[in-house]
Predicted model as a PDB file, atoms N, CA, C, CB and O in Angstrom, pLDDT in the B-factor column:
MODEL        1                                                                  
ATOM      1  N   GLY A   1     126.253-119.003-114.312  1.00 75.00           N  
ATOM      2  CA  GLY A   1     127.175-117.435-115.135  1.00 75.00           C  
ATOM      3  C   GLY A   1     126.934-117.759-116.603  1.00 75.00           C  
ATOM      4  O   GLY A   1     126.019-118.236-117.274  1.00 75.00           O  
ATOM      5  N   LYS A   2     128.320-117.228-116.827  1.00 82.00           N  
ATOM      6  CA  LYS A   2     128.317-116.409-118.174  1.00 82.00           C  
ATOM      7  C   LYS A   2     128.467-117.313-119.535  1.00 82.00           C  
ATOM      8  CB  LYS A   2     129.594-115.336-118.133  1.00 82.00           C  
ATOM      9  O   LYS A   2     128.955-118.434-119.395  1.00 82.00           O  
ATOM     10  N   ASN A   3     128.225-117.048-120.340  1.00 86.00           N  
ATOM     11  CA  ASN A   3     128.450-118.089-121.586  1.00 86.00           C  
ATOM     12  C   ASN A   3     129.716-117.999-121.781  1.00 86.00           C  
ATOM     13  CB  ASN A   3     127.710-117.835-122.968  1.00 86.00           C  
ATOM     14  O   ASN A   3     130.322-116.951-121.562  1.00 86.00           O  
ATOM     15  N   LEU A   4     130.238-118.987-122.179  1.00 87.00           N  
ATOM     16  CA  LEU A   4     132.520-119.587-122.283  1.00 87.00           C  
ATOM     17  C   LEU A   4     132.533-119.432-123.895  1.00 87.00           C  
ATOM     18  CB  LEU A   4     133.236-122.155-121.681  1.00 87.00           C  
ATOM     19  O   LEU A   4     133.327-118.754-124.548  1.00 87.00           O  
ATOM     20  N   VAL A   5     131.623-120.106-124.307  1.00 90.00           N  
ATOM     21  CA  VAL A   5     131.533-120.635-125.899  1.00 90.00           C  
ATOM     22  C   VAL A   5     132.025-118.996-126.742  1.00 90.00           C  
ATOM     23  CB  VAL A   5     129.436-121.321-126.414  1.00 90.00           C  
ATOM     24  O   VAL A   5     131.457-117.904-126.738  1.00 90.00           O  
ATOM     25  N   GLY A   6     133.404-119.494-127.451  1.00 88.00           N  
ATOM     26  CA  GLY A   6     133.448-117.873-128.384  1.00 88.00           C  
ATOM     27  C   GLY A   6     134.069-117.096-127.597  1.00 88.00           C  
ATOM     28  O   GLY A   6     134.744-116.377-128.333  1.00 88.00           O  
ATOM     29  N   THR A   7     134.260-116.784-126.443  1.00 91.00           N  
ATOM     30  CA  THR A   7     134.614-115.504-125.447  1.00 91.00           C  
ATOM     31  C   THR A   7     136.163-115.613-125.506  1.00 91.00           C  
ATOM     32  CB  THR A   7     133.958-115.630-123.672  1.00 91.00           C  
ATOM     33  O   THR A   7     136.834-116.642-125.420  1.00 91.00           O  
ATOM     34  N   GLU A   8     136.671-114.090-125.702  1.00 92.00           N  
ATOM     35  CA  GLU A   8     137.931-113.916-125.517  1.00 92.00           C  
ATOM     36  C   GLU A   8     139.137-115.141-124.288  1.00 92.00           C  
ATOM     37  CB  GLU A   8     137.737-112.381-125.056  1.00 92.00           C  
ATOM     38  O   GLU A   8     140.246-115.675-124.293  1.00 92.00           O  
ATOM     39  N   PHE A   9     137.946-115.004-123.446  1.00 92.00           N  
ATOM     40  CA  PHE A   9     138.457-115.715-121.828  1.00 92.00           C  
ATOM     41  C   PHE A   9     139.008-117.223-121.942  1.00 92.00           C  
ATOM     42  CB  PHE A   9     136.979-115.858-120.627  1.00 92.00           C  
ATOM     43  O   PHE A   9     139.924-117.690-121.265  1.00 92.00           O  
ATOM     44  N   MET A  10     138.081-118.060-123.185  1.00 93.00           N  
ATOM     45  CA  MET A  10     138.405-119.215-123.465  1.00 93.00           C  
ATOM     46  C   MET A  10     139.720-119.036-124.453  1.00 93.00           C  
ATOM     47  CB  MET A  10     137.184-119.940-124.009  1.00 93.00           C  
ATOM     48  O   MET A  10     140.844-119.507-124.279  1.00 93.00           O  
ATOM     49  N   ARG A  11     139.258-118.244-125.504  1.00 94.00           N  
ATOM     50  CA  ARG A  11     140.497-118.310-126.544  1.00 94.00           C  
ATOM     51  C   ARG A  11     142.494-117.709-125.815  1.00 94.00           C  
ATOM     52  CB  ARG A  11     139.785-116.937-128.039  1.00 94.00           C  
ATOM     53  O   ARG A  11     143.594-117.920-126.324  1.00 94.00           O  
ATOM     54  N   THR A  12     142.168-117.064-124.685  1.00 95.00           N  
ATOM     55  CA  THR A  12     143.640-116.544-123.696  1.00 95.00           C  
ATOM     56  C   THR A  12     143.763-117.052-123.109  1.00 95.00           C  
ATOM     57  CB  THR A  12     143.940-115.541-122.979  1.00 95.00           C  
ATOM     58  O   THR A  12     144.468-116.558-122.230  1.00 95.00           O  
ATOM     59  N   HIS A  13     143.338-118.424-122.853  1.00 96.00           N  
ATOM     60  CA  HIS A  13     143.552-119.389-121.359  1.00 96.00           C  
ATOM     61  C   HIS A  13     144.308-120.755-122.276  1.00 96.00           C  
ATOM     62  CB  HIS A  13     141.559-119.973-120.270  1.00 96.00           C  
ATOM     63  O   HIS A  13     143.389-121.536-122.522  1.00 96.00           O  
ATOM     64  N   SER A  14     144.904-120.999-122.535  1.00 97.00           N  
ATOM     65  CA  SER A  14     145.120-123.208-122.510  1.00 97.00           C  
ATOM     66  C   SER A  14     144.054-123.750-121.533  1.00 97.00           C  
ATOM     67  CB  SER A  14     147.069-124.032-121.583  1.00 97.00           C  
ATOM     68  O   SER A  14     143.338-123.146-120.734  1.00 97.00           O  
ATOM     69  N   ASP A  15     144.164-125.185-121.857  1.00 97.00           N  
ATOM     70  CA  ASP A  15     143.204-125.504-121.591  1.00 97.00           C  
ATOM     71  C   ASP A  15     143.945-126.152-120.052  1.00 97.00           C  
ATOM     72  CB  ASP A  15     142.444-126.312-122.773  1.00 97.00           C  
ATOM     73  O   ASP A  15     143.257-126.138-119.031  1.00 97.00           O  
ATOM     74  N   GLN A  16     144.812-126.484-120.029  1.00 97.00           N  
ATOM     75  CA  GLN A  16     144.904-126.130-118.660  1.00 97.00           C  
ATOM     76  C   GLN A  16     145.168-125.208-117.198  1.00 97.00           C  
ATOM     77  CB  GLN A  16     145.247-126.560-118.667  1.00 97.00           C  
ATOM     78  O   GLN A  16     145.461-125.283-116.005  1.00 97.00           O  
ATOM     79  N   GLU A  17     144.886-124.480-118.095  1.00 97.00           N  
ATOM     80  CA  GLU A  17     144.673-122.889-116.899  1.00 97.00           C  
ATOM     81  C   GLU A  17     143.175-122.783-117.234  1.00 97.00           C  
ATOM     82  CB  GLU A  17     145.747-120.956-117.416  1.00 97.00           C  
ATOM     83  O   GLU A  17     142.578-122.119-116.386  1.00 97.00           O  
ATOM     84  N   LEU A  18     142.483-123.196-118.116  1.00 96.00           N  
ATOM     85  CA  LEU A  18     140.917-123.258-117.885  1.00 96.00           C  
ATOM     86  C   LEU A  18     140.634-124.432-116.664  1.00 96.00           C  
ATOM     87  CB  LEU A  18     140.066-123.735-119.477  1.00 96.00           C  
ATOM     88  O   LEU A  18     139.873-124.027-115.785  1.00 96.00           O  
ATOM     89  N   VAL A  19     141.067-125.620-116.519  1.00 97.00           N  
ATOM     90  CA  VAL A  19     140.805-126.480-115.533  1.00 97.00           C  
ATOM     91  C   VAL A  19     141.218-126.533-114.505  1.00 97.00           C  
ATOM     92  CB  VAL A  19     140.919-127.334-115.744  1.00 97.00           C  
ATOM     93  O   VAL A  19     140.745-127.186-113.574  1.00 97.00           O  
ATOM     94  N   GLN A  20     142.515-125.612-114.484  1.00 97.00           N  
ATOM     95  CA  GLN A  20     142.343-124.991-113.103  1.00 97.00           C  
ATOM     96  C   GLN A  20     141.321-123.815-112.526  1.00 97.00           C  
ATOM     97  CB  GLN A  20     143.536-124.509-112.883  1.00 97.00           C  
ATOM     98  O   GLN A  20     140.693-123.894-111.471  1.00 97.00           O  
ATOM     99  N   PHE A  21     141.308-123.045-113.177  1.00 94.00           N  
ATOM    100  CA  PHE A  21     140.412-122.255-112.751  1.00 94.00           C  
ATOM    101  C   PHE A  21     138.689-123.003-112.609  1.00 94.00           C  
ATOM    102  CB  PHE A  21     140.583-121.049-113.768  1.00 94.00           C  
ATOM    103  O   PHE A  21     137.741-122.900-111.829  1.00 94.00           O  
ATOM    104  N   ILE A  22     138.878-123.455-113.353  1.00 94.00           N  
ATOM    105  CA  ILE A  22     137.292-124.417-112.922  1.00 94.00           C  
ATOM    106  C   ILE A  22     137.754-125.088-111.409  1.00 94.00           C  
ATOM    107  CB  ILE A  22     136.822-126.116-114.375  1.00 94.00           C  
ATOM    108  O   ILE A  22     137.127-124.738-110.409  1.00 94.00           O  
ATOM    109  N   ILE A  23     138.861-126.051-111.296  1.00 96.00           N  
ATOM    110  CA  ILE A  23     138.881-126.555-109.914  1.00 96.00           C  
ATOM    111  C   ILE A  23     138.637-125.610-109.105  1.00 96.00           C  
ATOM    112  CB  ILE A  23     140.023-127.147-109.506  1.00 96.00           C  
ATOM    113  O   ILE A  23     137.796-125.845-108.238  1.00 96.00           O  
ATOM    114  N   THR A  24     139.214-124.415-109.131  1.00 95.00           N  
ATOM    115  CA  THR A  24     139.703-123.560-108.023  1.00 95.00           C  
ATOM    116  C   THR A  24     138.202-122.589-107.844  1.00 95.00           C  
ATOM    117  CB  THR A  24     141.329-122.579-108.514  1.00 95.00           C  
ATOM    118  O   THR A  24     137.849-122.204-106.729  1.00 95.00           O  
ATOM    119  N   GLY A  25     137.597-122.348-108.803  1.00 94.00           N  
ATOM    120  CA  GLY A  25     136.019-121.648-108.878  1.00 94.00           C  
ATOM    121  C   GLY A  25     136.811-119.850-108.588  1.00 94.00           C  
ATOM    122  O   GLY A  25     137.952-119.417-108.433  1.00 94.00           O  
ATOM    123  N   ARG A  26     135.396-119.260-108.644  1.00 93.00           N  
ATOM    124  CA  ARG A  26     135.912-117.995-108.352  1.00 93.00           C  
ATOM    125  C   ARG A  26     134.618-116.753-107.732  1.00 93.00           C  
ATOM    126  CB  ARG A  26     136.659-117.541-109.848  1.00 93.00           C  
ATOM    127  O   ARG A  26     133.633-116.167-108.181  1.00 93.00           O  
ATOM    128  N   PRO A  27     135.315-116.839-106.567  1.00 93.00           N  
ATOM    129  CA  PRO A  27     134.676-116.544-105.322  1.00 93.00           C  
ATOM    130  C   PRO A  27     134.097-114.905-105.209  1.00 93.00           C  
ATOM    131  CB  PRO A  27     135.795-116.885-104.165  1.00 93.00           C  
ATOM    132  O   PRO A  27     134.834-113.995-105.588  1.00 93.00           O  
ATOM    133  N   LEU A  28     132.849-114.642-104.708  1.00 92.00           N  
ATOM    134  CA  LEU A  28     132.143-112.970-104.784  1.00 92.00           C  
ATOM    135  C   LEU A  28     133.380-112.112-104.940  1.00 92.00           C  
ATOM    136  CB  LEU A  28     131.187-112.365-103.185  1.00 92.00           C  
ATOM    137  O   LEU A  28     133.509-111.624-106.063  1.00 92.00           O  
ATOM    138  N   TRP A  29     134.452-111.782-103.922  1.00 93.00           N  
ATOM    139  CA  TRP A  29     135.255-110.939-103.990  1.00 93.00           C  
ATOM    140  C   TRP A  29     136.649-111.009-104.431  1.00 93.00           C  
ATOM    141  CB  TRP A  29     135.177-110.575-103.073  1.00 93.00           C  
ATOM    142  O   TRP A  29     137.706-110.454-104.129  1.00 93.00           O  
ATOM    143  N   ASP A  30     136.166-112.098-105.443  1.00 93.00           N  
ATOM    144  CA  ASP A  30     137.283-111.648-106.720  1.00 93.00           C  
ATOM    145  C   ASP A  30     137.312-110.475-107.737  1.00 93.00           C  
ATOM    146  CB  ASP A  30     137.296-112.666-107.650  1.00 93.00           C  
ATOM    147  O   ASP A  30     136.486-110.500-108.649  1.00 93.00           O  
ATOM    148  N   PRO A  31     138.057-109.612-107.667  1.00 93.00           N  
ATOM    149  CA  PRO A  31     137.275-108.283-108.493  1.00 93.00           C  
ATOM    150  C   PRO A  31     137.515-108.626-110.341  1.00 93.00           C  
ATOM    151  CB  PRO A  31     138.297-106.384-107.932  1.00 93.00           C  
ATOM    152  O   PRO A  31     137.511-107.963-111.378  1.00 93.00           O  
ATOM    153  N   ALA A  32     137.671-109.783-110.015  1.00 89.00           N  
ATOM    154  CA  ALA A  32     136.956-110.336-111.946  1.00 89.00           C  
ATOM    155  C   ALA A  32     135.921-111.095-112.117  1.00 89.00           C  
ATOM    156  CB  ALA A  32     137.908-111.332-112.934  1.00 89.00           C  
ATOM    157  O   ALA A  32     135.487-111.667-113.118  1.00 89.00           O  
ATOM    158  N   ASN A  33     135.373-111.018-110.441  1.00 92.00           N  
ATOM    159  CA  ASN A  33     134.128-111.963-110.823  1.00 92.00           C  
ATOM    160  C   ASN A  33     133.236-110.559-111.416  1.00 92.00           C  
ATOM    161  CB  ASN A  33     133.264-113.028-109.209  1.00 92.00           C  
ATOM    162  O   ASN A  33     133.395-109.434-110.943  1.00 92.00           O  
ATOM    163  N   THR A  34     132.478-110.818-112.307  1.00 90.00           N  
ATOM    164  CA  THR A  34     132.005-109.472-113.040  1.00 90.00           C  
ATOM    165  C   THR A  34     130.069-110.121-112.773  1.00 90.00           C  
ATOM    166  CB  THR A  34     132.850-109.256-115.297  1.00 90.00           C  
ATOM    167  O   THR A  34     129.301-109.517-113.522  1.00 90.00           O  
ATOM    168  N   THR A  35     129.518-110.958-112.048  1.00 91.00           N  
ATOM    169  CA  THR A  35     128.529-111.619-112.467  1.00 91.00           C  
ATOM    170  C   THR A  35     127.636-111.538-110.962  1.00 91.00           C  
ATOM    171  CB  THR A  35     129.010-113.125-113.128  1.00 91.00           C  
ATOM    172  O   THR A  35     126.406-111.523-110.903  1.00 91.00           O  
ATOM    173  N   GLY A  36     128.619-111.488-109.717  1.00 90.00           N  
ATOM    174  CA  GLY A  36     127.955-111.029-108.406  1.00 90.00           C  
ATOM    175  C   GLY A  36     127.003-112.505-108.082  1.00 90.00           C  
ATOM    176  O   GLY A  36     125.858-112.430-107.637  1.00 90.00           O  
ATOM    177  N   ILE A  37     127.529-113.514-108.314  1.00 93.00           N  
ATOM    178  CA  ILE A  37     127.509-114.813-107.787  1.00 93.00           C  
ATOM    179  C   ILE A  37     128.493-115.017-107.807  1.00 93.00           C  
ATOM    180  CB  ILE A  37     126.889-115.743-108.223  1.00 93.00           C  
ATOM    181  O   ILE A  37     129.254-114.354-108.513  1.00 93.00           O  
ATOM    182  N   ASP A  38     129.109-116.505-106.677  1.00 94.00           N  
ATOM    183  CA  ASP A  38     129.901-117.018-106.336  1.00 94.00           C  
ATOM    184  C   ASP A  38     129.910-118.489-106.946  1.00 94.00           C  
ATOM    185  CB  ASP A  38     129.871-116.797-105.137  1.00 94.00           C  
ATOM    186  O   ASP A  38     129.183-119.451-106.697  1.00 94.00           O  
ATOM    187  N   MET A  39     131.280-118.299-108.081  1.00 93.00           N  
ATOM    188  CA  MET A  39     131.274-119.775-108.697  1.00 93.00           C  
ATOM    189  C   MET A  39     132.930-120.928-107.872  1.00 93.00           C  
ATOM    190  CB  MET A  39     131.499-119.399-110.924  1.00 93.00           C  
ATOM    191  O   MET A  39     134.160-120.891-107.850  1.00 93.00           O  
ATOM    192  N   PRO A  40     131.487-122.001-107.216  1.00 95.00           N  
ATOM    193  CA  PRO A  40     132.386-122.557-106.595  1.00 95.00           C  
ATOM    194  C   PRO A  40     133.348-123.569-107.334  1.00 95.00           C  
ATOM    195  CB  PRO A  40     131.772-123.060-105.624  1.00 95.00           C  
ATOM    196  O   PRO A  40     133.314-123.922-108.513  1.00 95.00           O  
ATOM    197  N   SER A  41     134.038-123.866-106.532  1.00 95.00           N  
ATOM    198  CA  SER A  41     135.355-124.659-107.132  1.00 95.00           C  
ATOM    199  C   SER A  41     134.495-126.434-107.509  1.00 95.00           C  
ATOM    200  CB  SER A  41     137.015-124.741-105.510  1.00 95.00           C  
ATOM    201  O   SER A  41     133.789-127.195-106.847  1.00 95.00           O  
ATOM    202  N   ARG A  42     135.071-126.444-108.933  1.00 96.00           N  
ATOM    203  CA  ARG A  42     135.041-127.941-108.971  1.00 96.00           C  
ATOM    204  C   ARG A  42     133.070-127.818-109.826  1.00 96.00           C  
ATOM    205  CB  ARG A  42     135.341-128.887-106.809  1.00 96.00           C  
ATOM    206  O   ARG A  42     132.275-128.751-109.942  1.00 96.00           O  
ATOM    207  N   GLY A  43     132.847-126.154-110.307  1.00 90.00           N  
ATOM    208  CA  GLY A  43     131.232-126.143-110.854  1.00 90.00           C  
ATOM    209  C   GLY A  43     130.434-126.478-109.548  1.00 90.00           C  
ATOM    210  O   GLY A  43     129.224-126.254-109.548  1.00 90.00           O  
ATOM    211  N   GLY A  44     131.026-126.992-108.453  1.00 94.00           N  
ATOM    212  CA  GLY A  44     129.686-126.948-107.380  1.00 94.00           C  
ATOM    213  C   GLY A  44     129.453-129.062-107.314  1.00 94.00           C  
ATOM    214  O   GLY A  44     128.641-129.825-106.791  1.00 94.00           O  
ATOM    215  N   ASN A  45     130.725-129.215-108.193  1.00 96.00           N  
ATOM    216  CA  ASN A  45     130.277-130.904-108.522  1.00 96.00           C  
ATOM    217  C   ASN A  45     131.794-131.304-108.090  1.00 96.00           C  
ATOM    218  CB  ASN A  45     129.704-131.469-110.541  1.00 96.00           C  
ATOM    219  O   ASN A  45     132.745-131.219-108.867  1.00 96.00           O  
ATOM    220  N   PRO A  46     131.906-131.829-106.515  1.00 95.00           N  
ATOM    221  CA  PRO A  46     133.546-132.347-105.972  1.00 95.00           C  
ATOM    222  C   PRO A  46     133.206-134.177-107.071  1.00 95.00           C  
ATOM    223  CB  PRO A  46     133.751-132.594-103.218  1.00 95.00           C  
ATOM    224  O   PRO A  46     134.090-135.009-106.867  1.00 95.00           O  
ATOM    225  N   MET A  47     132.274-134.551-107.881  1.00 97.00           N  
ATOM    226  CA  MET A  47     132.597-135.754-108.319  1.00 97.00           C  
ATOM    227  C   MET A  47     133.525-135.199-109.828  1.00 97.00           C  
ATOM    228  CB  MET A  47     131.079-136.786-108.505  1.00 97.00           C  
ATOM    229  O   MET A  47     134.394-135.900-110.347  1.00 97.00           O  
ATOM    230  N   LEU A  48     133.142-133.917-110.316  1.00 96.00           N  
ATOM    231  CA  LEU A  48     133.683-133.734-111.102  1.00 96.00           C  
ATOM    232  C   LEU A  48     135.820-134.198-110.960  1.00 96.00           C  
ATOM    233  CB  LEU A  48     133.031-132.355-111.252  1.00 96.00           C  
ATOM    234  O   LEU A  48     136.741-133.728-110.292  1.00 96.00           O  
ATOM    235  N   THR A  49     135.729-135.115-111.817  1.00 97.00           N  
ATOM    236  CA  THR A  49     137.473-135.374-111.970  1.00 97.00           C  
ATOM    237  C   THR A  49     138.542-133.969-112.544  1.00 97.00           C  
ATOM    238  CB  THR A  49     137.674-136.769-113.337  1.00 97.00           C  
ATOM    239  O   THR A  49     137.926-132.941-112.824  1.00 97.00           O  
ATOM    240  N   ASP A  50     139.611-133.952-112.656  1.00 97.00           N  
ATOM    241  CA  ASP A  50     140.546-133.061-113.772  1.00 97.00           C  
ATOM    242  C   ASP A  50     139.796-133.696-114.898  1.00 97.00           C  
ATOM    243  CB  ASP A  50     142.481-133.312-113.842  1.00 97.00           C  
ATOM    244  O   ASP A  50     138.906-132.999-115.385  1.00 97.00           O  
ATOM    245  N   ASP A  51     139.975-134.835-115.382  1.00 98.00           N  
ATOM    246  CA  ASP A  51     139.986-135.412-116.355  1.00 98.00           C  
ATOM    247  C   ASP A  51     138.311-135.103-117.267  1.00 98.00           C  
ATOM    248  CB  ASP A  51     140.415-136.864-115.854  1.00 98.00           C  
ATOM    249  O   ASP A  51     138.199-135.191-118.490  1.00 98.00           O  
ATOM    250  N   ASP A  52     137.191-134.750-116.331  1.00 97.00           N  
ATOM    251  CA  ASP A  52     135.812-134.608-116.270  1.00 97.00           C  
ATOM    252  C   ASP A  52     136.115-133.167-116.682  1.00 97.00           C  
ATOM    253  CB  ASP A  52     134.951-134.987-114.829  1.00 97.00           C  
ATOM    254  O   ASP A  52     135.292-132.816-117.528  1.00 97.00           O  
ATOM    255  N   ILE A  53     136.867-132.345-116.435  1.00 97.00           N  
ATOM    256  CA  ILE A  53     136.615-130.936-116.621  1.00 97.00           C  
ATOM    257  C   ILE A  53     137.674-130.574-117.961  1.00 97.00           C  
ATOM    258  CB  ILE A  53     136.962-130.020-115.080  1.00 97.00           C  
ATOM    259  O   ILE A  53     137.497-129.583-118.669  1.00 97.00           O  
ATOM    260  N   LEU A  54     138.644-131.429-118.141  1.00 97.00           N  
ATOM    261  CA  LEU A  54     139.498-130.936-119.035  1.00 97.00           C  
ATOM    262  C   LEU A  54     138.242-131.329-120.419  1.00 97.00           C  
ATOM    263  CB  LEU A  54     141.263-131.786-118.959  1.00 97.00           C  
ATOM    264  O   LEU A  54     137.980-130.557-121.342  1.00 97.00           O  
ATOM    265  N   ALA A  55     137.622-132.726-120.209  1.00 97.00           N  
ATOM    266  CA  ALA A  55     136.588-133.388-121.376  1.00 97.00           C  
ATOM    267  C   ALA A  55     135.622-132.048-121.622  1.00 97.00           C  
ATOM    268  CB  ALA A  55     135.515-134.997-120.724  1.00 97.00           C  
ATOM    269  O   ALA A  55     135.205-131.791-122.751  1.00 97.00           O  
ATOM    270  N   ILE A  56     135.309-131.226-120.479  1.00 95.00           N  
ATOM    271  CA  ILE A  56     134.010-130.070-120.816  1.00 95.00           C  
ATOM    272  C   ILE A  56     135.062-128.786-121.406  1.00 95.00           C  
ATOM    273  CB  ILE A  56     132.849-129.454-119.007  1.00 95.00           C  
ATOM    274  O   ILE A  56     134.748-128.286-122.486  1.00 95.00           O  
ATOM    275  N   ILE A  57     135.858-128.452-120.946  1.00 95.00           N  
ATOM    276  CA  ILE A  57     136.539-127.760-121.922  1.00 95.00           C  
ATOM    277  C   ILE A  57     136.640-127.948-123.443  1.00 95.00           C  
ATOM    278  CB  ILE A  57     137.592-127.812-121.540  1.00 95.00           C  
ATOM    279  O   ILE A  57     136.330-127.082-124.261  1.00 95.00           O  
ATOM    280  N   ILE A  58     137.155-129.302-123.765  1.00 95.00           N  
ATOM    281  CA  ILE A  58     137.419-129.852-125.454  1.00 95.00           C  
ATOM    282  C   ILE A  58     136.361-129.499-125.900  1.00 95.00           C  
ATOM    283  CB  ILE A  58     137.649-131.465-125.888  1.00 95.00           C  
ATOM    284  O   ILE A  58     136.396-128.774-126.895  1.00 95.00           O  
ATOM    285  N   TYR A  59     134.925-129.920-125.270  1.00 95.00           N  
ATOM    286  CA  TYR A  59     133.576-129.781-125.779  1.00 95.00           C  
ATOM    287  C   TYR A  59     133.123-128.425-125.817  1.00 95.00           C  
ATOM    288  CB  TYR A  59     132.657-130.539-125.020  1.00 95.00           C  
ATOM    289  O   TYR A  59     132.320-128.171-126.714  1.00 95.00           O  
ATOM    290  N   LEU A  60     133.519-127.310-124.895  1.00 93.00           N  
ATOM    291  CA  LEU A  60     133.117-125.732-125.293  1.00 93.00           C  
ATOM    292  C   LEU A  60     133.760-125.984-126.118  1.00 93.00           C  
ATOM    293  CB  LEU A  60     133.359-124.357-124.541  1.00 93.00           C  
ATOM    294  O   LEU A  60     133.194-126.756-126.891  1.00 93.00           O  
ATOM    295  N   ARG A  61     135.142-125.618-126.523  1.00 93.00           N  
ATOM    296  CA  ARG A  61     135.655-125.213-127.663  1.00 93.00           C  
ATOM    297  C   ARG A  61     135.576-125.791-128.830  1.00 93.00           C  
ATOM    298  CB  ARG A  61     136.649-125.072-127.526  1.00 93.00           C  
ATOM    299  O   ARG A  61     135.957-125.263-129.875  1.00 93.00           O  
ATOM    300  N   SER A  62     135.030-127.017-128.729  1.00 94.00           N  
ATOM    301  CA  SER A  62     134.345-127.454-130.182  1.00 94.00           C  
ATOM    302  C   SER A  62     133.112-126.942-130.396  1.00 94.00           C  
ATOM    303  CB  SER A  62     134.134-128.937-130.373  1.00 94.00           C  
ATOM    304  O   SER A  62     132.335-127.413-131.226  1.00 94.00           O  
ATOM    305  N   LEU A  63     132.817-125.771-129.527  1.00 93.00           N  
ATOM    306  CA  LEU A  63     131.170-125.390-130.304  1.00 93.00           C  
ATOM    307  C   LEU A  63     131.628-124.257-130.492  1.00 93.00           C  
ATOM    308  CB  LEU A  63     129.516-125.399-129.455  1.00 93.00           C  
ATOM    309  O   LEU A  63     130.705-123.490-130.770  1.00 93.00           O  
ATOM    310  N   ASP A  64     132.951-123.585-130.475  1.00 86.00           N  
ATOM    311  CA  ASP A  64     133.319-122.070-130.994  1.00 86.00           C  
ATOM    312  C   ASP A  64     133.898-122.291-132.425  1.00 86.00           C  
ATOM    313  CB  ASP A  64     134.546-121.223-129.956  1.00 86.00           C  
ATOM    314  O   ASP A  64     135.049-122.696-132.589  1.00 86.00           O  
ATOM    315  N   SER A  65     132.870-121.947-133.671  1.00 69.00           N  
ATOM    316  CA  SER A  65     132.975-121.821-134.657  1.00 69.00           C  
ATOM    317  C   SER A  65     134.151-121.050-135.009  1.00 69.00           C  
ATOM    318  CB  SER A  65     131.980-121.512-134.988  1.00 69.00           C  
ATOM    319  O   SER A  65     134.640-121.252-136.121  1.00 69.00           O  
ATOM    320  N   GLY A  66     134.705-120.160-134.202  1.00 58.00           N  
ATOM    321  CA  GLY A  66     135.850-119.183-134.605  1.00 58.00           C  
ATOM    322  C   GLY A  66     137.076-119.607-133.799  1.00 58.00           C  
ATOM    323  O   GLY A  66     137.838-118.644-133.886  1.00 58.00           O  
ATOM    324  N   ALA A  67     137.586-120.438-133.149  1.00 50.00           N  
ATOM    325  CA  ALA A  67     138.355-121.426-132.611  1.00 50.00           C  
ATOM    326  C   ALA A  67     139.879-121.090-134.033  1.00 50.00           C  
ATOM    327  CB  ALA A  67     137.254-123.285-132.566  1.00 50.00           C  
ATOM    328  O   ALA A  67     140.851-120.336-133.995  1.00 50.00           O  
ATOM    329  N   GLY A  68     139.478-121.888-134.902  1.00 50.00           N  
ATOM    330  CA  GLY A  68     140.547-121.565-135.870  1.00 50.00           C  
ATOM    331  C   GLY A  68     141.005-123.406-135.373  1.00 50.00           C  
ATOM    332  O   GLY A  68     142.235-123.430-135.349  1.00 50.00           O  
ATOM    333  N   GLY A  69     140.435-124.851-134.996  1.00 47.00           N  
ATOM    334  CA  GLY A  69     140.653-126.274-134.873  1.00 47.00           C  
ATOM    335  C   GLY A  69     141.693-126.095-133.764  1.00 47.00           C  
ATOM    336  O   GLY A  69     142.238-127.080-133.264  1.00 47.00           O  
TER     337      GLY A  69                                                      
ENDMDL                                                                          
END                                                                             
């Protein structure tokens, strides 16, 4: 997949929107899929809880020096 750190995608979506995006995934046929690779739901790991996904999002946001806190 694409790098999410510092992207407009991360900056224009709330934490809950990003959690839902990762829970749902993005199939090949989705017009917004620009990689040509299926993004499975929960990143392909059904053991990830919603809280785990939120923790990942918070971590990714912490890596973005342009996030402004």
